[in-house]
C-alpha beads as a LAMMPS data file, in Angstrom:
LAMMPS data file: protein, C-alpha beads

338 atoms
337 bonds

1 atom types
1 bond types

-500.0 500.0 xlo xhi
-500.0 500.0 ylo yhi
-500.0 500.0 zlo zhi

Masses

1 110.0

Atoms # bond

1 1 1 154.669 76.577 349.641
2 1 1 156.496 75.686 346.432
3 1 1 159.774 73.807 346.847
4 1 1 162.817 74.855 344.878
5 1 1 164.258 72.044 342.767
6 1 1 167.745 72.846 341.518
7 1 1 167.542 70.118 338.878
8 1 1 165.069 72.304 336.995
9 1 1 167.893 74.731 336.234
10 1 1 169.606 72.093 334.092
11 1 1 166.550 70.220 332.795
12 1 1 166.314 70.753 329.021
13 1 1 162.544 70.332 328.930
14 1 1 161.952 72.762 331.810
15 1 1 164.297 75.341 330.295
16 1 1 162.651 74.974 326.906
17 1 1 159.263 75.691 328.485
18 1 1 160.750 78.780 330.156
19 1 1 162.451 79.970 326.963
20 1 1 160.115 82.980 326.425
21 1 1 160.992 84.301 329.896
22 1 1 164.741 83.945 329.328
23 1 1 164.678 85.136 325.708
24 1 1 162.912 88.335 326.713
25 1 1 165.797 89.126 329.056
26 1 1 168.420 88.014 326.533
27 1 1 166.974 90.479 323.987
28 1 1 167.517 93.475 326.289
29 1 1 170.654 94.600 324.464
30 1 1 168.947 94.270 321.087
31 1 1 166.113 96.503 322.292
32 1 1 168.609 99.196 323.328
33 1 1 170.206 99.053 319.856
34 1 1 166.854 99.178 318.104
35 1 1 165.572 102.186 320.029
36 1 1 168.844 104.096 319.642
37 1 1 168.977 103.410 315.898
38 1 1 165.349 104.451 315.366
39 1 1 165.875 107.700 317.263
40 1 1 169.062 108.729 315.416
41 1 1 167.300 111.298 313.222
42 1 1 165.422 113.172 315.964
43 1 1 168.494 113.031 318.209
44 1 1 170.686 114.568 315.505
45 1 1 168.194 117.416 315.118
46 1 1 168.441 118.386 318.788
47 1 1 170.628 121.424 319.392
48 1 1 172.190 122.858 322.525
49 1 1 170.629 126.298 322.311
50 1 1 169.538 128.400 325.280
51 1 1 170.101 126.667 328.581
52 1 1 166.758 125.903 330.255
53 1 1 165.882 126.903 333.782
54 1 1 165.168 123.278 334.820
55 1 1 164.434 119.793 333.484
56 1 1 161.323 117.922 334.629
57 1 1 161.192 114.205 333.830
58 1 1 158.042 112.117 334.061
59 1 1 157.343 108.438 333.455
60 1 1 159.086 105.069 333.866
61 1 1 162.775 105.422 334.760
62 1 1 162.531 109.162 335.424
63 1 1 164.363 108.523 338.679
64 1 1 167.046 106.616 336.811
65 1 1 167.596 109.693 334.641
66 1 1 167.836 111.817 337.764
67 1 1 170.375 109.448 339.315
68 1 1 172.605 109.719 336.256
69 1 1 172.220 113.471 335.738
70 1 1 172.128 114.941 339.231
71 1 1 175.930 114.974 339.693
72 1 1 176.578 116.733 336.366
73 1 1 173.435 118.495 335.138
74 1 1 174.043 122.282 335.051
75 1 1 170.399 123.035 335.918
76 1 1 167.968 121.564 338.464
77 1 1 166.647 118.137 337.443
78 1 1 163.310 117.000 338.850
79 1 1 161.863 113.487 338.575
80 1 1 158.189 114.368 338.955
81 1 1 156.058 111.539 340.409
82 1 1 152.600 113.117 340.422
83 1 1 149.972 113.612 337.747
84 1 1 150.411 116.866 335.893
85 1 1 153.359 119.222 336.271
86 1 1 154.586 121.496 339.077
87 1 1 152.889 124.869 339.061
88 1 1 156.113 126.761 338.364
89 1 1 156.939 124.937 335.099
90 1 1 156.756 127.122 332.000
91 1 1 158.411 128.144 328.697
92 1 1 161.875 128.348 330.268
93 1 1 161.874 124.647 331.154
94 1 1 162.391 121.312 329.414
95 1 1 159.844 118.571 330.059
96 1 1 161.065 115.058 329.261
97 1 1 158.261 112.532 329.081
98 1 1 158.867 108.779 328.884
99 1 1 155.473 107.732 327.628
100 1 1 153.379 104.877 328.904
101 1 1 149.847 103.734 328.326
102 1 1 147.099 105.496 330.196
103 1 1 145.784 109.018 330.618
104 1 1 148.633 110.206 332.843
105 1 1 151.169 110.662 330.032
106 1 1 148.548 112.344 327.861
107 1 1 147.756 114.783 330.657
108 1 1 151.436 115.677 331.156
109 1 1 151.955 116.177 327.405
110 1 1 148.871 118.372 327.136
111 1 1 149.958 120.486 330.091
112 1 1 153.526 120.901 328.767
113 1 1 152.265 122.030 325.358
114 1 1 149.709 124.395 326.929
115 1 1 152.423 126.055 329.012
116 1 1 154.822 126.416 326.075
117 1 1 157.535 124.130 327.472
118 1 1 160.218 122.566 325.352
119 1 1 158.931 118.998 325.267
120 1 1 160.831 115.779 324.541
121 1 1 158.635 112.677 324.355
122 1 1 159.788 109.067 324.070
123 1 1 156.856 107.154 322.606
124 1 1 155.698 105.299 319.461
125 1 1 155.605 107.850 316.621
126 1 1 152.072 106.982 315.490
127 1 1 150.581 106.918 318.976
128 1 1 147.916 109.126 320.498
129 1 1 150.594 110.486 322.839
130 1 1 152.748 111.656 319.924
131 1 1 149.689 113.392 318.471
132 1 1 148.786 114.985 321.809
133 1 1 152.363 116.220 322.299
134 1 1 152.753 117.807 318.858
135 1 1 153.955 121.406 318.862
136 1 1 156.739 123.552 317.418
137 1 1 158.733 122.990 320.619
138 1 1 158.245 119.197 320.711
139 1 1 160.700 116.469 319.766
140 1 1 159.344 112.932 319.530
141 1 1 161.894 110.190 320.146
142 1 1 160.354 107.175 318.390
143 1 1 160.543 104.183 320.742
144 1 1 158.387 101.127 320.273
145 1 1 159.769 98.101 322.142
146 1 1 158.086 98.944 325.453
147 1 1 161.409 98.522 327.306
148 1 1 161.737 101.349 329.870
149 1 1 165.526 101.007 330.137
150 1 1 165.985 101.204 326.357
151 1 1 163.798 104.307 326.274
152 1 1 165.796 105.796 329.148
153 1 1 169.040 105.321 327.198
154 1 1 167.581 107.267 324.267
155 1 1 166.428 110.013 326.643
156 1 1 169.912 110.250 328.149
157 1 1 171.315 110.669 324.647
158 1 1 168.825 113.475 324.036
159 1 1 169.826 115.244 327.234
160 1 1 173.475 114.998 326.219
161 1 1 172.651 116.588 322.868
162 1 1 171.092 119.483 324.806
163 1 1 174.230 119.927 326.893
164 1 1 172.490 118.748 330.051
165 1 1 173.995 115.311 330.650
166 1 1 176.976 113.058 330.033
167 1 1 177.713 111.198 326.821
168 1 1 175.902 107.855 326.732
169 1 1 177.096 105.111 324.389
170 1 1 174.053 103.010 323.529
171 1 1 176.136 100.395 321.705
172 1 1 178.400 99.911 324.732
173 1 1 175.383 99.479 327.007
174 1 1 173.830 96.997 324.589
175 1 1 177.111 95.063 324.377
176 1 1 177.310 94.912 328.174
177 1 1 173.789 93.458 328.283
178 1 1 174.686 90.949 325.573
179 1 1 177.612 89.817 327.737
180 1 1 175.284 89.294 330.683
181 1 1 172.911 87.292 328.484
182 1 1 175.804 85.069 327.417
183 1 1 177.040 84.490 330.974
184 1 1 173.504 83.830 332.233
185 1 1 172.313 81.679 329.332
186 1 1 170.289 78.546 330.063
187 1 1 173.001 76.349 328.572
188 1 1 175.637 77.772 330.944
189 1 1 176.378 75.534 333.909
190 1 1 175.443 76.738 337.363
191 1 1 179.104 76.684 338.427
192 1 1 179.865 79.629 336.112
193 1 1 176.415 81.184 335.763
194 1 1 175.982 84.063 338.256
195 1 1 172.201 84.182 337.800
196 1 1 171.713 80.477 338.487
197 1 1 174.024 80.784 341.506
198 1 1 171.902 83.672 342.784
199 1 1 168.744 81.592 342.371
200 1 1 170.315 78.759 344.381
201 1 1 171.332 81.188 347.127
202 1 1 167.752 82.472 347.360
203 1 1 166.055 79.087 346.850
204 1 1 164.426 79.050 350.291
205 1 1 165.130 82.617 351.376
206 1 1 163.387 85.927 351.818
207 1 1 165.416 88.298 349.613
208 1 1 166.986 91.409 351.106
209 1 1 168.689 93.496 348.411
210 1 1 171.056 96.421 348.979
211 1 1 173.046 98.780 346.765
212 1 1 175.351 101.475 348.064
213 1 1 175.489 104.066 345.281
214 1 1 172.434 105.875 343.963
215 1 1 172.387 103.739 340.821
216 1 1 173.062 100.494 342.705
217 1 1 170.191 101.320 345.046
218 1 1 167.997 101.928 342.007
219 1 1 169.004 98.536 340.605
220 1 1 168.291 96.910 343.964
221 1 1 164.696 98.130 343.891
222 1 1 164.150 96.815 340.381
223 1 1 165.701 93.458 341.271
224 1 1 163.682 92.966 344.432
225 1 1 160.489 93.725 342.486
226 1 1 161.430 90.959 340.064
227 1 1 162.242 88.572 342.926
228 1 1 158.878 89.189 344.576
229 1 1 157.077 88.536 341.302
230 1 1 159.166 85.429 340.577
231 1 1 158.803 83.813 343.982
232 1 1 155.552 85.133 345.424
233 1 1 157.500 85.972 348.572
234 1 1 158.058 89.119 350.533
235 1 1 161.244 90.922 349.515
236 1 1 162.851 94.159 350.630
237 1 1 165.260 96.715 349.225
238 1 1 166.273 99.209 351.883
239 1 1 169.088 101.127 353.525
240 1 1 171.627 99.243 355.612
241 1 1 170.231 100.930 358.729
242 1 1 166.948 99.096 358.077
243 1 1 168.397 95.765 356.949
244 1 1 170.905 95.261 359.771
245 1 1 168.218 95.145 362.528
246 1 1 166.189 92.675 360.458
247 1 1 169.174 90.367 360.091
248 1 1 170.013 90.700 363.788
249 1 1 166.525 89.424 364.648
250 1 1 167.073 86.150 362.786
251 1 1 167.339 83.333 365.289
252 1 1 170.475 81.182 365.134
253 1 1 170.366 77.967 363.153
254 1 1 169.498 74.869 365.157
255 1 1 171.684 72.021 363.860
256 1 1 169.297 69.473 365.422
257 1 1 166.118 70.843 363.868
258 1 1 164.332 68.544 361.437
259 1 1 163.845 70.639 358.272
260 1 1 161.023 68.352 357.134
261 1 1 158.949 68.756 360.280
262 1 1 155.998 71.036 359.518
263 1 1 156.368 74.404 361.184
264 1 1 159.888 73.580 362.332
265 1 1 161.628 76.149 360.193
266 1 1 161.013 79.740 359.290
267 1 1 162.127 81.287 356.056
268 1 1 165.504 82.891 356.607
269 1 1 166.621 85.969 354.695
270 1 1 169.091 85.889 351.850
271 1 1 171.201 89.007 351.330
272 1 1 172.027 90.321 347.855
273 1 1 174.709 93.015 347.719
274 1 1 175.094 95.078 344.545
275 1 1 178.492 96.604 343.865
276 1 1 179.002 99.011 340.965
277 1 1 182.257 100.383 342.375
278 1 1 180.686 103.773 343.064
279 1 1 180.235 103.564 346.848
280 1 1 181.099 106.676 348.808
281 1 1 182.690 106.376 352.260
282 1 1 179.356 105.951 354.045
283 1 1 178.181 103.278 351.609
284 1 1 181.472 101.387 351.877
285 1 1 181.106 101.341 355.660
286 1 1 177.493 100.180 355.377
287 1 1 178.533 97.367 353.031
288 1 1 181.080 96.070 355.527
289 1 1 178.511 96.282 358.334
290 1 1 175.983 94.297 356.317
291 1 1 178.522 91.627 355.373
292 1 1 179.666 91.174 358.966
293 1 1 176.115 91.092 360.303
294 1 1 175.093 88.475 357.735
295 1 1 178.161 86.372 358.528
296 1 1 177.415 86.378 362.254
297 1 1 173.776 85.444 361.594
298 1 1 174.842 82.724 359.116
299 1 1 172.901 84.427 356.333
300 1 1 173.937 83.523 352.812
301 1 1 175.188 86.509 350.823
302 1 1 175.084 86.911 347.048
303 1 1 177.270 89.550 345.411
304 1 1 176.403 91.117 342.068
305 1 1 179.202 93.341 340.897
306 1 1 180.508 95.243 337.896
307 1 1 183.114 97.881 338.682
308 1 1 184.306 98.865 335.208
309 1 1 183.066 100.916 332.242
310 1 1 180.540 103.766 332.321
311 1 1 177.946 104.192 335.039
312 1 1 175.152 103.054 332.723
313 1 1 177.073 99.950 331.637
314 1 1 177.580 99.074 335.300
315 1 1 173.923 99.678 336.055
316 1 1 172.702 97.637 333.095
317 1 1 175.047 94.770 333.962
318 1 1 174.073 94.366 337.616
319 1 1 170.405 94.957 336.880
320 1 1 170.157 92.389 334.092
321 1 1 172.137 89.818 336.086
322 1 1 169.690 90.254 338.957
323 1 1 166.699 89.939 336.614
324 1 1 168.130 86.713 335.209
325 1 1 168.584 85.508 338.794
326 1 1 164.911 86.197 339.490
327 1 1 163.975 84.278 336.333
328 1 1 165.957 81.226 337.419
329 1 1 164.410 81.422 340.877
330 1 1 161.007 81.345 339.202
331 1 1 162.075 78.328 337.118
332 1 1 163.499 76.493 340.116
333 1 1 160.229 77.010 341.989
334 1 1 158.228 75.631 339.088
335 1 1 156.296 78.879 338.663
336 1 1 156.700 79.038 334.875
337 1 1 154.166 77.642 332.441
338 1 1 154.683 76.242 328.964

Bonds

1 1 1 2
2 1 2 3
3 1 3 4
4 1 4 5
5 1 5 6
6 1 6 7
7 1 7 8
8 1 8 9
9 1 9 10
10 1 10 11
11 1 11 12
12 1 12 13
13 1 13 14
14 1 14 15
15 1 15 16
16 1 16 17
17 1 17 18
18 1 18 19
19 1 19 20
20 1 20 21
21 1 21 22
22 1 22 23
23 1 23 24
24 1 24 25
25 1 25 26
26 1 26 27
27 1 27 28
28 1 28 29
29 1 29 30
30 1 30 31
31 1 31 32
32 1 32 33
33 1 33 34
34 1 34 35
35 1 35 36
36 1 36 37
37 1 37 38
38 1 38 39
39 1 39 40
40 1 40 41
41 1 41 42
42 1 42 43
43 1 43 44
44 1 44 45
45 1 45 46
46 1 46 47
47 1 47 48
48 1 48 49
49 1 49 50
50 1 50 51
51 1 51 52
52 1 52 53
53 1 53 54
54 1 54 55
55 1 55 56
56 1 56 57
57 1 57 58
58 1 58 59
59 1 59 60
60 1 60 61
61 1 61 62
62 1 62 63
63 1 63 64
64 1 64 65
65 1 65 66
66 1 66 67
67 1 67 68
68 1 68 69
69 1 69 70
70 1 70 71
71 1 71 72
72 1 72 73
73 1 73 74
74 1 74 75
75 1 75 76
76 1 76 77
77 1 77 78
78 1 78 79
79 1 79 80
80 1 80 81
81 1 81 82
82 1 82 83
83 1 83 84
84 1 84 85
85 1 85 86
86 1 86 87
87 1 87 88
88 1 88 89
89 1 89 90
90 1 90 91
91 1 91 92
92 1 92 93
93 1 93 94
94 1 94 95
95 1 95 96
96 1 96 97
97 1 97 98
98 1 98 99
99 1 99 100
100 1 100 101
101 1 101 102
102 1 102 103
103 1 103 104
104 1 104 105
105 1 105 106
106 1 106 107
107 1 107 108
108 1 108 109
109 1 109 110
110 1 110 111
111 1 111 112
112 1 112 113
113 1 113 114
114 1 114 115
115 1 115 116
116 1 116 117
117 1 117 118
118 1 118 119
119 1 119 120
120 1 120 121
121 1 121 122
122 1 122 123
123 1 123 124
124 1 124 125
125 1 125 126
126 1 126 127
127 1 127 128
128 1 128 129
129 1 129 130
130 1 130 131
131 1 131 132
132 1 132 133
133 1 133 134
134 1 134 135
135 1 135 136
136 1 136 137
137 1 137 138
138 1 138 139
139 1 139 140
140 1 140 141
141 1 141 142
142 1 142 143
143 1 143 144
144 1 144 145
145 1 145 146
146 1 146 147
147 1 147 148
148 1 148 149
149 1 149 150
150 1 150 151
151 1 151 152
152 1 152 153
153 1 153 154
154 1 154 155
155 1 155 156
156 1 156 157
157 1 157 158
158 1 158 159
159 1 159 160
160 1 160 161
161 1 161 162
162 1 162 163
163 1 163 164
164 1 164 165
165 1 165 166
166 1 166 167
167 1 167 168
168 1 168 169
169 1 169 170
170 1 170 171
171 1 171 172
172 1 172 173
173 1 173 174
174 1 174 175
175 1 175 176
176 1 176 177
177 1 177 178
178 1 178 179
179 1 179 180
180 1 180 181
181 1 181 182
182 1 182 183
183 1 183 184
184 1 184 185
185 1 185 186
186 1 186 187
187 1 187 188
188 1 188 189
189 1 189 190
190 1 190 191
191 1 191 192
192 1 192 193
193 1 193 194
194 1 194 195
195 1 195 196
196 1 196 197
197 1 197 198
198 1 198 199
199 1 199 200
200 1 200 201
201 1 201 202
202 1 202 203
203 1 203 204
204 1 204 205
205 1 205 206
206 1 206 207
207 1 207 208
208 1 208 209
209 1 209 210
210 1 210 211
211 1 211 212
212 1 212 213
213 1 213 214
214 1 214 215
215 1 215 216
216 1 216 217
217 1 217 218
218 1 218 219
219 1 219 220
220 1 220 221
221 1 221 222
222 1 222 223
223 1 223 224
224 1 224 225
225 1 225 226
226 1 226 227
227 1 227 228
228 1 228 229
229 1 229 230
230 1 230 231
231 1 231 232
232 1 232 233
233 1 233 234
234 1 234 235
235 1 235 236
236 1 236 237
237 1 237 238
238 1 238 239
239 1 239 240
240 1 240 241
241 1 241 242
242 1 242 243
243 1 243 244
244 1 244 245
245 1 245 246
246 1 246 247
247 1 247 248
248 1 248 249
249 1 249 250
250 1 250 251
251 1 251 252
252 1 252 253
253 1 253 254
254 1 254 255
255 1 255 256
256 1 256 257
257 1 257 258
258 1 258 259
259 1 259 260
260 1 260 261
261 1 261 262
262 1 262 263
263 1 263 264
264 1 264 265
265 1 265 266
266 1 266 267
267 1 267 268
268 1 268 269
269 1 269 270
270 1 270 271
271 1 271 272
272 1 272 273
273 1 273 274
274 1 274 275
275 1 275 276
276 1 276 277
277 1 277 278
278 1 278 279
279 1 279 280
280 1 280 281
281 1 281 282
282 1 282 283
283 1 283 284
284 1 284 285
285 1 285 286
286 1 286 287
287 1 287 288
288 1 288 289
289 1 289 290
290 1 290 291
291 1 291 292
292 1 292 293
293 1 293 294
294 1 294 295
295 1 295 296
296 1 296 297
297 1 297 298
298 1 298 299
299 1 299 300
300 1 300 301
301 1 301 302
302 1 302 303
303 1 303 304
304 1 304 305
305 1 305 306
306 1 306 307
307 1 307 308
308 1 308 309
309 1 309 310
310 1 310 311
311 1 311 312
312 1 312 313
313 1 313 314
314 1 314 315
315 1 315 316
316 1 316 317
317 1 317 318
318 1 318 319
319 1 319 320
320 1 320 321
321 1 321 322
322 1 322 323
323 1 323 324
324 1 324 325
325 1 325 326
326 1 326 327
327 1 327 328
328 1 328 329
329 1 329 330
330 1 330 331
331 1 331 332
332 1 332 333
333 1 333 334
334 1 334 335
335 1 335 336
336 1 336 337
337 1 337 338
């Protein structure tokens, strides 16, 4: 078991060795700007013509698109998880494909073209996928950074141009991510750095992550994936109805237990609550229940919140803060390499 050393979070040499990890996160806003700027031409050419029967999205962040569009989209929106397309999809529908490497995206593109669908593909313009997707009804959104969130922002802009989704300000989202990068920078002291504080809270814990709204729950799943990868530990993102029983099973702290005695302690959970200000009544009640349960069980709680601006700015802010927290957990555990 690797021990967390909080001094690593302020050690210049350690942070320098981990610079590629942190710089990749810090460049998130720049990637959003780059993809949006590159796609300006194809986006401007999109027109809100005949309203489609349905929209079918496939690929990374398809469920994010659904979470944003479901409340406002005037037609059914399907985030399709399986290879191929539903049997009912045809010329009356829009297929939105966020491309990724592998045969799956190629198969979806081929099927959409064969059925005469209106096809929107986010992928590198010179790629095999762009070639496979070519047709009179195809729009290629040229994305090349490999960042799924940046590609999703461009896709949301495309859907807005088609009259199917809300206006999405890529520059505002990028600026929000730049702000997170500034607040979570390596040079920022732990006392004012929310990501370093999160890493300290989870130093010896099994992470349990919860978000109340649809988008906060989506962010919670992404964050817990990053925490599992960073720490090599089990982590869980789930509904409050699943997390509360787990917390209730945690045995009370023994003030007389020797923490250095082998086998004396078990890893206790650490609760991360994500708050984007979009909880409905049921989610607000679940949040209170989780907080009270964690307090009774003496479980440390970390709160990641952003309750202002657009839904995508809120999502990007809490998500990136959580990803920075996972990075600092990885650094504190000594799991980075130079």
